[in-house]
C-alpha positions in Angstrom: 0.0 -0.1 -0.1 1.4 3.1 -1.0 1.9 6.5 0.8 -1.3 8.0 -1.2 -3.3 5.3 -0.3 -2.4 5.4 3.4 -3.5 9.4 3.5 -6.8 8.6 1.8 -7.7 5.9 4.4 -6.6 8.5 7.5 -8.8 11.0 5.9 -11.6 8.7 5.3 -11.3 7.7 9.1 -11.2 11.4 10.1 -8.2 13.0 11.6 -7.4 12.6 15.2 -4.4 15.1 16.3 -3.6 17.4 18.9 -5.5 20.2 16.8 -8.6 17.8 17.2 -8.8 18.2 21.0 -11.1 21.1 21.9 -11.5 22.9 25.4 -14.9 24.6 25.4 -15.6 27.6 27.8 -18.6 27.1 30.2 -21.2 28.9 28.3 -20.1 27.0 25.1 -20.6 23.7 26.8 -23.8 24.6 28.2 -25.2 25.8 24.8 -23.9 22.8 23.0 -25.1 20.1 25.5 -28.1 21.6 26.9 -29.7 18.3 27.4 -27.0 17.5 30.0 -28.0 20.6 32.3 -32.2 21.0 31.7 -33.0 17.8 30.0 -35.1 18.2 26.9 -35.5 21.7 25.0 -39.5 21.9 23.7 -41.2 24.8 23.0 -43.4 25.2 26.1 -46.3 22.9 25.3 -45.2 20.3 28.0 -44.5 20.9 31.6 -41.2 19.4 31.4 -39.8 21.5 28.7 -36.8 23.4 29.3 -37.8 27.2 29.4 -39.8 25.7 32.7 -36.7 24.3 34.1 -35.0 27.4 33.3 -37.5 29.3 35.7 -37.7 26.4 38.2 -33.7 26.9 38.7 -34.1 30.6 39.5 -36.9 30.0 41.5 -35.3 27.4 43.5 -33.0 30.0 45.0 -35.3 32.2 46.3 -37.2 29.1 47.8 -33.9 28.2 49.8 -33.7 31.7 51.0 -37.1 31.0 52.3 -36.5 27.9 53.9 -33.4 29.5 55.8 -35.8 31.9 57.2 -35.3 35.1 55.0 -38.1 36.4 52.7 -42.0 35.6 52.9 -42.8 36.7 49.3 -41.6 35.8 45.7 -42.8 37.9 42.9 -42.7 36.5 39.5 -43.9 38.0 36.3 -43.7 36.5 32.8 -44.2 39.2 30.0 -44.1 37.5 26.7 -40.7 35.5 26.6 -39.2 37.6 29.4 -39.4 35.7 33.0 -38.9 38.0 36.0 -38.1 36.5 39.5 -37.7 38.9 42.6 -37.3 37.4 46.2 -36.8 39.3 49.6 -34.4 37.0 50.8 -30.7 38.3 51.8 -29.5 39.0 48.4 -26.5 37.6 46.9 -23.4 39.0 48.5 -22.5 42.0 46.4 -18.9 41.3 45.8 -20.0 37.9 44.0 -23.0 39.0 41.9 -21.1 38.6 38.3 -19.5 35.2 39.5 -22.5 33.3 41.2 -24.4 33.7 37.2 -21.1 33.0 35.3 -18.3 30.7 37.1 -19.3 27.4 37.2 -19.1 25.5 40.6 -19.5 28.7 42.3 -22.1 29.1 45.0 -23.0 29.3 48.9 -24.4 25.9 48.6 -21.5 23.9 49.4 -21.4 25.5 52.8 -24.1 23.5 54.6 -24.0 25.8 57.5 -25.3 28.5 54.9 -27.8 26.0 53.0 -28.3 23.0 55.0 -31.1 21.4 53.0 -31.0 23.1 49.7 -32.1 21.9 46.3 -29.4 23.5 44.2 -25.9 21.7 45.2 -23.6 21.9 42.4 -23.3 25.5 41.5 -24.8 25.0 38.1 -28.6 25.9 37.8 -28.4 29.6 37.6 -25.3 29.6 35.2 -27.0 27.3 32.9 -29.9 29.7 32.9 -27.4 32.7 32.1 -25.7 30.5 29.2 -29.0 29.6 27.6 -30.4 32.8 27.9 -30.3 35.7 25.1 -30.5 38.1 27.7 -29.9 37.7 31.3 -29.9 40.4 34.1 -29.1 39.8 37.8 -29.3 42.6 40.7 -28.7 42.1 44.3 -30.1 44.3 47.0 -28.5 44.1 50.3 -27.9 46.5 53.3 -29.0 49.7 51.4 -26.6 49.0 48.5 -26.7 47.2 45.0 -25.1 45.7 42.2 -26.0 44.1 39.0 -24.7 42.3 36.1 -25.8 42.1 32.4 -25.1 38.9 30.2 -26.0 37.9 26.8 -25.6 34.1 25.8 -23.6 34.0 29.1 -21.2 36.6 28.3 -20.6 39.6 30.6 -21.6 42.8 28.7 -22.1 45.0 31.9 -21.1 45.1 35.3 -21.9 48.0 37.7 -20.4 49.5 40.4 -21.7 49.1 44.0 -24.7 51.9 44.0 -26.7 53.2 47.1 -30.2 51.6 47.2 -33.4 51.9 48.9 -34.9 48.7 47.7 -35.4 45.9 50.6 -33.0 43.1 50.6 -33.1 40.5 48.0 -32.3 39.4 44.4 -33.8 40.2 41.2 -33.3 37.8 38.1 -34.7 38.7 34.6 -33.9 36.5 31.6 -35.1 35.8 28.1 -34.5 32.0 26.8 -32.5 32.0 23.6 -34.7 31.3 20.5 -31.7 30.2 18.6 -31.4 27.4 21.2 -35.1 26.6 22.1 -36.6 27.5 18.9 -40.2 29.1 18.6 -41.5 28.8 22.3 -44.2 30.1 24.4 -44.7 30.3 28.5 -47.7 28.6 29.2 -49.8 29.4 32.6 -51.0 26.0 32.7 -47.7 24.7 33.5 -46.4 27.5 35.5 -49.3 27.7 38.0 -48.6 24.1 39.1 -45.5 25.0 39.7 -45.8 27.9 41.9 -48.5 26.1 43.8 -46.3 23.1 44.7 -43.9 25.9 46.1 -46.5 27.2 48.5 -47.8 23.9 49.6 -44.3 22.9 50.6 -43.6 26.2 52.2 -46.5 27.0 54.5 -46.2 31.0 54.9 -44.7 31.8 51.8 -46.5 34.1 49.2 -45.9 33.7 45.5 -47.3 36.4 43.4 -47.6 35.4 39.9 -48.6 38.3 37.1 -50.4 40.1 40.2 -52.3 36.6 41.4 -51.3 35.3 44.8 -50.7 31.6 45.8 -50.4 30.8 49.5 -51.1 27.8 51.3 -52.2 27.1 55.3 -52.4 23.4 55.2 -49.4 22.2 53.2 -49.4 18.9 51.9 -53.5 18.6 52.6 -54.0 21.5 50.3 -51.7 19.6 47.7 -53.8 16.7 47.7 -57.2 18.6 47.8 -55.7 20.4 44.5 -55.2 17.3 42.8 -58.2 15.3 43.8 -60.4 14.2 41.1 -62.6 11.5 42.8 -64.2 11.3 46.3 -62.0 10.4 49.2 -63.0 8.0 51.7 -61.9 9.6 54.8 -60.1 12.9 55.9 -56.6 13.2 54.8 -54.3 11.9 57.6 -51.8 14.7 57.8 -48.5 14.1 59.8 -45.4 16.4 60.6 -42.4 15.6 62.1 -38.8 17.3 61.8 -37.7 16.9 58.1 -40.8 15.2 57.0 -44.2 15.6 56.1 -46.9 13.2 54.8 -50.5 13.4 53.8 -52.5 10.1 53.1 -55.8 9.2 52.1 -57.9 6.8 49.6 -60.3 7.5 47.0 -62.6 5.4 45.1 -60.4 4.6 42.4 -57.9 2.0 41.0 -54.0 2.4 41.2 -51.9 4.7 43.3 -51.2 8.1 43.3 -48.4 10.0 44.6 -46.5 13.1 45.2 -43.2 13.3 46.4 -40.7 16.1 47.0 -37.3 16.6 48.5 -36.0 19.8 49.9 -39.0 21.5 47.8 -38.2 19.7 44.7 -41.1 17.7 42.8 -39.3 14.4 42.1 -41.9 13.6 39.5 -40.0 10.1 39.0 -39.8 9.4 42.9 -36.6 7.5 44.0 -35.4 6.2 47.3 -37.8 8.2 49.6 -41.0 7.4 47.7 -40.0 3.7 47.7 -39.4 3.7 51.4 -42.7 5.5 52.0 -44.7 3.0 50.0 -43.3 0.0 51.7 -43.5 1.5 55.4 -47.0 2.7 54.9 -48.1 -0.9 54.1 -46.1 -2.6 56.6 -47.8 -0.2 59.4 -51.1 -0.7 58.5 -50.6 -4.3 58.0 -49.3 -4.5 61.6 -52.1 -2.4 62.6 -54.6 -4.6 61.7 -52.8 -7.7 62.6 -53.7 -9.3 59.2 -51.5 -10.4 56.6 -52.9 -8.0 53.9 -51.2 -7.8 50.4 -49.3 -4.6 50.1 -51.1 -4.1 46.7 -54.5 -4.2 48.5 -53.5 -1.7 51.3 -52.2 0.7 48.8 -55.0 0.2 45.8 -56.8 3.6 45.7 -54.0 5.4 47.8 -53.4 9.2 47.2 -50.7 10.3 49.0 -47.9 13.0 49.4 -44.4 13.0 51.1 -41.7 15.5 51.4 -38.6 15.2 53.2 -35.6 17.4 53.9 -32.1 15.7 53.1 -28.6 17.0 53.6 -26.6 17.3 50.5 -29.0 15.1 48.4 -27.8 13.2 45.3 -30.3 13.2 42.5 -29.9 11.2 39.5 -29.9 13.8 37.1 -29.3 17.6 36.7 -33.3 18.2 36.5 -33.5 16.7 40.0 -36.6 14.5 39.1 -35.5 11.1 40.9 -33.7 10.8 44.3 -30.6 8.7 44.6 -29.8 9.5 48.2 -29.8 6.3 50.6 -29.1 8.3 53.9 -31.1 11.4 55.3 -27.5 13.4 56.0 -24.2 12.1 55.0 -23.1 9.5 57.7 -26.7 9.8 58.8 -29.5 7.1 59.3 -30.7 5.9 56.0 -33.8 7.2 54.4 -35.7 3.9 54.8 -35.1 4.0 58.4 -35.9 7.3 58.9 -39.4 7.0 56.9 -40.0 3.9 58.5 -39.6 4.9 62.1 -41.7 8.1 61.6 -44.7 6.2 60.0 -44.4 3.6 62.7 -44.8 6.0 65.3 -47.1 8.9 64.2 -49.3 6.7 61.5 -50.0 4.0 64.2 -50.6 6.5 66.6 -53.2 8.1 64.3 -55.0 5.1 63.5 -55.4 4.2 67.4 -56.7 7.6 67.9 -58.9 7.8 65.0 -60.9 4.4 64.8 -63.5 5.6 62.6 -60.8 6.5 60.1 -59.6 3.3 60.9 -62.5 1.3 60.1 -63.1 3.0 56.8 -59.6 2.2 55.8 -59.9 -1.3 56.6 -62.9 -1.8 54.5 -61.4 -0.3 51.8 -58.6 -2.8 51.9 -60.9 -5.5 52.2 -62.7 -4.4 49.2 -59.6 -4.4 47.4 -58.8 -7.9 48.6 -62.1 -9.4 47.5 -62.0 -7.7 44.0 -58.5 -9.3 43.5 -59.4 -12.7 44.7 -62.4 -12.5 42.5 -60.2 -12.1 39.3 -57.6 -14.2 40.3 -59.3 -17.1 38.4 -59.2 -15.2 35.2 -55.8 -13.5 36.0 -53.7 -16.3 35.3 -55.1 -17.4 32.2 -55.3 -13.8 31.1 -51.5 -13.0 31.5 -51.0 -16.4 29.5 -53.3 -15.4 26.7 -51.4 -12.0 26.6 -48.0 -13.1 26.9 -48.6 -15.6 24.1 -50.5 -13.1 22.1 -47.9 -10.9 22.5 -45.3 -13.3 20.7 -47.4 -13.8 17.7 -49.4 -10.7 17.8 -50.4 -8.9 14.7 -52.4 -6.3 16.8 -49.1 -4.8 18.5 -46.2 -3.8 16.2 -43.6 -3.0 18.6 -40.8 -0.5 18.5 -37.4 -1.8 18.9 -36.2 0.5 21.6 -38.7 1.0 24.7 -38.8 1.5 28.5 -38.2 -1.8 29.2 -34.6 -1.3 28.2 -31.7 -1.8 30.8 -31.7 1.8 32.4 -35.2 3.4 31.1 -33.1 5.9 29.2 -35.4 6.3 26.1 -38.7 6.7 27.8 -38.8 10.2 26.9 -38.7 9.5 23.1 -41.0 6.5 23.0 -44.9 6.4 21.9 -47.3 3.9 20.9 -50.4 4.6 18.5 -53.9 3.0 19.3 -55.6 2.8 16.1 -59.0 1.4 14.6 -59.0 -1.1 11.9 -56.2 -2.5 9.8 -55.8 0.2 7.2 -55.1 3.0 9.7 -52.6 1.0 11.7 -51.2 -0.1 8.2 -50.7 3.4 7.0 -49.0 4.4 10.4 -46.8 1.1 10.7 -45.3 1.8 7.4 -44.7 5.8 8.2 -43.5 5.4 11.8 -40.0 5.4 13.2 -39.5 1.7 14.1 -37.1 2.5 16.7 -39.3 4.7 19.0 -43.1 4.3 17.7 -45.2 1.4 18.3 -48.9 0.8 17.1 -51.6 -1.2 18.5 -54.5 -2.0 16.2 -57.9 -2.3 17.8 -60.5 -4.7 16.3 -63.8 -2.8 16.0 -65.3 -0.5 19.2 -64.0 -1.3 22.7 -66.3 -2.1 25.4 -67.9 0.7 27.4 -66.5 -0.4 30.7 -67.9 2.2 33.0 -69.3 0.6 36.3 -67.6 -2.3 35.4 -64.8 -4.0 37.9 -61.2 -4.7 36.9 -62.3 -8.1 36.3 -63.5 -7.1 32.8 -59.7 -5.9 32.1 -58.8 -9.6 31.9 -62.0 -11.2 30.6 -61.9 -8.5 27.5 -59.3 -9.7 24.8 -58.8 -6.1 23.7 -58.4 -4.7 27.3 -56.1 -7.3 28.2 -53.8 -7.4 25.2 -53.8 -3.4 25.3 -52.8 -3.5 29.2 -50.0 -6.1 28.6 -48.6 -3.8 25.4 -48.5 -1.0 27.8 -47.4 -3.1 30.7 -49.2 -1.4 33.3 -51.0 -4.0 35.3 -48.6 -3.4 38.4 -48.7 0.2 37.8 -46.8 3.0 35.9 -43.3 1.9 36.9 -43.6 -0.5 34.2 -45.0 1.7 31.5 -43.1 0.8 28.4 -44.1 4.0 26.2 -43.8 7.6 27.3 -46.7 8.7 25.0 -50.0 6.8 24.6 -51.5 8.5 21.5 -55.3 7.6 20.5 -55.2 7.7 16.8 -58.7 7.4 15.5 -60.8 8.8 12.4 -62.2 12.5 12.7 -65.8 11.1 12.4 -68.5 9.9 14.9 -67.5 6.4 15.0 -63.6 7.7 15.8 -65.0 9.6 18.5 -66.8 7.2 20.1 -64.0 4.7 19.9 -61.7 7.6 21.5 -64.2 7.9 24.4 -64.3 4.4 24.9 -60.8 4.3 25.2 -60.5 7.2 27.9 -63.2 5.6 29.9 -60.8 2.4 30.0 -57.9 4.2 31.0 -59.7 6.7 33.4 -61.6 4.0 35.0 -58.6 1.5 35.7 -55.5 3.7 35.3 -56.2 7.3 35.9 -52.8 7.7 36.8 -51.9 7.1 32.9 -53.8 10.6 32.4 -52.7 12.1 35.7 -49.4 11.9 34.6 -49.6 13.2 31.4 -49.0 10.2 29.3 -52.3 10.0 27.3 -52.6 12.0 24.1 -55.0 12.8 21.1 -53.4 12.5 17.5 -54.6 15.6 15.4 -54.4 14.5 11.5 -55.4 17.0 8.8 -58.8 17.1 7.7 -58.1 18.4 4.2 -55.4 18.6 1.5 -55.2 21.5 -0.7 -52.5 21.6 -3.5 -51.4 22.5 -7.2 -48.8 21.6 -9.3 -46.2 23.5 -7.1 -47.3 23.1 -3.5 -49.3 21.0 -1.3 -50.9 22.2 2.4 -52.5 20.0 4.9 -55.1 21.7 6.7 -56.5 20.6 10.2 -59.6 22.7 10.2 -61.8 24.9 8.1 -59.8 28.1 8.6 -56.8 26.5 7.5 -58.4 25.4 4.6 -59.9 28.5 3.4 -56.3 30.1 3.9 -54.9 27.4 1.6 -57.4 27.8 -0.9 -56.6 31.9 -0.7 -52.8 31.0 -1.1 -52.8 28.6 -3.9 -55.6 30.3 -5.9 -56.8 29.8 -8.5 -58.8 26.5 -8.0 -56.2 24.3 -6.2 -57.4 20.4 -5.6 -58.9 19.9 -2.3 -59.3 16.6 -0.9 -61.5 15.5 2.2 -59.8 12.8 4.4 -62.5 10.7 5.8 -60.1 8.5 7.6 -56.9 7.7 8.7 -56.8 4.6 5.9 -57.0 7.1 3.2 -53.6 9.0 3.9 -51.1 7.5 2.3 -47.7 6.2 4.3 -45.7 8.6 2.4 -48.1 11.6 3.5 -48.5 10.0 6.9 -44.5 10.8 7.7 -45.3 14.4 7.8 -48.0 14.1 10.9 -46.3 11.6 12.9 -42.7 13.0 12.8 -41.3 16.2 14.4 -44.3 18.2 13.4 -46.5 15.9 15.1 -49.7 17.5 16.3 -51.0 16.2 19.6 -53.6 17.1 22.2 -52.8 16.0 25.7 -55.6 14.7 27.7 -55.5 16.3 31.2 -57.6 16.5 34.2 -58.7 19.3 36.5 -59.7 19.5 39.9 -63.2 20.5 39.2 -63.6 17.2 36.9 -64.8 14.7 39.4 -64.0 11.4 37.7 -67.1 9.6 38.9 -69.5 12.4 38.0 -67.9 13.0 34.7 -67.8 9.4 33.4 -71.3 8.9 35.1 -72.7 11.7 32.8 -71.0 10.7 29.5 -70.8 7.0 29.5 -73.3 5.9 32.3 -76.8 5.1 31.9 -78.6 8.6 32.1 -79.7 8.4 28.6 -82.3 11.4 28.9 -80.0 13.7 30.6 -77.3 13.1 28.2 -79.9 13.3 25.3 -81.3 16.7 26.4 -77.7 17.8 27.0 -76.6 17.3 23.4 -80.0 18.6 21.8 -79.2 21.8 23.9 -75.6 22.2 22.4 -76.6 21.5 19.1 -79.3 24.2 19.3 -76.7 26.5 20.5 -74.2 25.6 17.6 -77.2 26.1 15.2 -78.1 29.5 16.5 -74.3 30.7 16.2 -74.1 29.2 12.7 
């Protein structure tokens, strides 16, 4: 092999010399690898999108000040793309105002005397906000003096001298997330309000003012549960306090378990060691109190609970802090398992002894759950075997190659499953999908209306049994194989009916699937408007009329009657990066039992009158 051939081979392989080794400054590293610091980017349509993580990183610093006993009020204002947070804590030490916003691994939270039980520990959070913002401004007011600094994309553009101030102590931060990083985005109050409410639920005595609306909580985690309950509770909420721990527990007339867990004020949406310890300890204490060998699943069925603990130097499994990894309550301290277990053994056991009426109601709920579990035991084993066998040779499920059951669950965020009606629709989606991340489940006809039925129907009905097995949710959301469960039905009355029947199934037996924001409705175009030069897909009449005006004269207009009419080549446009999804959500006022009773129950005349009344309104508007 001659010298020229060697050079060609080296060039094809890519050079790997000293000049290929690059050292990035802190801003560049964050901007090139934002996922390491804030998770995903997003456009603001989802509560875990990056712009809310930025907001939260700043708020966490203000909350830490409050937790240390400084500042009872935090002002938050969103104006367009600009976010402003003003706290009334001690204020950043004036000589370090620029450093805390621009020097990595810089902060007071390494000193556990100043911030004993803080959320932010690594000196990264506010620096990430700075680097990922087109404009970032910080000003500190302290002891009648102030100092500020202005940055663009993490680079200092101005630093003020020390000035005299009449402002109360505290810190002001203003920032605009950089559109070159996040693309087109929009802050949505529907995602900001729950975040702020959780802060006040966890910090009684704190007031947060958001665009002049005030949030305040008197009863802590009791208020949190009442805010999130969508079904009637069976007994008054049990509220227990201790040093560095607070819990609230009740049972509702629903299936599954529903938990809200927090560490140092951080909402650990993926749980962690503290939630695992709590679930086990609650069941163990109740089993011992009743002196019955109840199954833990029977004890926890229908449980709605919240736990908040404070941990010194907590270890989270990612920078976004959604899952606790700490095993001890403090370095070289007691284990979290023992800390939570001992607290509940004393306080929950005492409560049940002192409140026999609540204890009696709770025992009845456990016995009812046990009775139902035994009633379905006969069909469960057979159904599981049938589902397992069917999954191996199942044409109903076209699985994706990578899903949540991988060893680390690293791909959960990207996985989805489309639930379709009929072979033609599932065929189009199957040919168009990303087979690595998108699965397809095909229904045969209309599902059963399961309202008012017991969970036994899940095992007796083949469609439900196979769907449950495909999602892997029989034992709860921990095993969920897909982050997004997408209902993809035709835009006609039959498609709408199937959609409602599926939602009834999820809400009846797996409400947490909806409450944890996993269920979506796929929006597909109703019209295709095209001429020889351009094709426009339209999702409603307004878009259709706008497309006709744009493509004038006389474009070809096609009305899609069903998903099966859309070719696989076209479908690729609708289930890729530009996919349109409507998230299925539940509000506090949506009492689940009443909601399902009205729309899916047997109150035929009431529902008929409702439809007639609303049809009249639509006719009058037309």
